[in-house]
N, C-alpha and C positions, 0 to 999 in steps of 0.2 A: 065616368070612366071611360081613359083609350083603350085599357086592353080588361075584358073580367079575368086576365089571371093576377093581371096589379089588385086585385082589388080582397076584400073582408075573408076571401079563404087561400091563406097560404098552402103552396104546391106541399108539406109535411104533417101540415093537418091533424094529418089524422094518425100522424104518426106519436101521439103524444107528446106533441111537444112543451105543453106547458109544463112536462116538466124536466126539459131541456136544461141544461144548463151554458149563459151567454158566454161562459171562456171557455166548454167543452171542448174539447178537442177529440174525442170518441166518442163516434156517435151510438145510439141504442144498441142497445144487443137486440138482432131481432132475426123473423127467417127473411132470407138473404133473394127465398123463390119465389116472398109473398108478393102482390103487386102493386099492394102500397108504394115498396117502397124499385118496384124496376124503374127501370130509366128508360121505359123505351111510351110510342107514343100509342096516347089515351092514355097512360098512367099517370097520374097525380104530379111522382118527383118529375117526368120527363121531359127534359133537357135545362134540367136543378144541378148546377155542377160546384153545390159546397160543398166539401166533402165532412166537416165538422160542424156539430153546431154552435160553436163560435164566428165557424164561417158561412152558416148560413143566417143569423143573427145580422150579420155585417150587411151584407149582398141581401138580400129579404127583407129581412125588420128596416131595418135605421136606412139605412140606402133611397129604400122606399117612402117612410117618413121621414125623409130630411129634402125629399123632394123637393125644391120648388115648384109651382104647378100654374098653367098658364093662368091669367086673365081672364074671368069667371067659368075656371072649371073648379072642380073639386078638388080637394088634394090627394094627391094618390096613394098616400092612407091616411083613409082619414078614422076607420077602426077594424079592426081586426074582431075574426069569430072565431072562439075556440069550438072545437068537437069535438069530442067521443073527450072528455077530457077526464083524469082520472085520480090530477092530485087533489081540486076544489074539491072533490066531496068524499074524499079519503082519507085528508089533513081538516088541520082547525086551524083556526082564523089564524092565530100566535102563528102555531108551523109555517104555514105559506110565509106571511109574511118576514121571517125569519130566515127564508130563502133566498137571501138578497142573489144569486145568480142563474135563478131559473128564468124563464120565458114566461112567465109569470108574474113574479112579480115588476120584472122591468118594462112590463107593460102595461099596467098599472103604473108605474112609476109615470112610462109615457105621456100616460093618459092626461097625466098632471092628478094622479090620487094622493101620490106621497107627502104632499103638506099635512094632508091628514091620518099620515103614517104615521 
């Protein structure tokens, strides 16, 4: 990695992103005073410019996934760590795979598991 912020922990990993919608036009309801959502130095969302889950998907997932790495370097986004995810623990396999617009489903698809679904 050239920058640790490009790594497997996306800036919104602790905000329930597994259930976010890749076409979502509104951020989920949240406490605007929660440190996790603040755009201040030291907070996970510091410097994050996206205003919707759709924008975050394009800017922080797809852009990194599609970026070509230099010779001898690992891909910018070769894997993503999901942390504090409620969706996989509270839903059935069928429900998870039926949510075609969720971050979780689309990350599975990007990983190459689409053929098995």
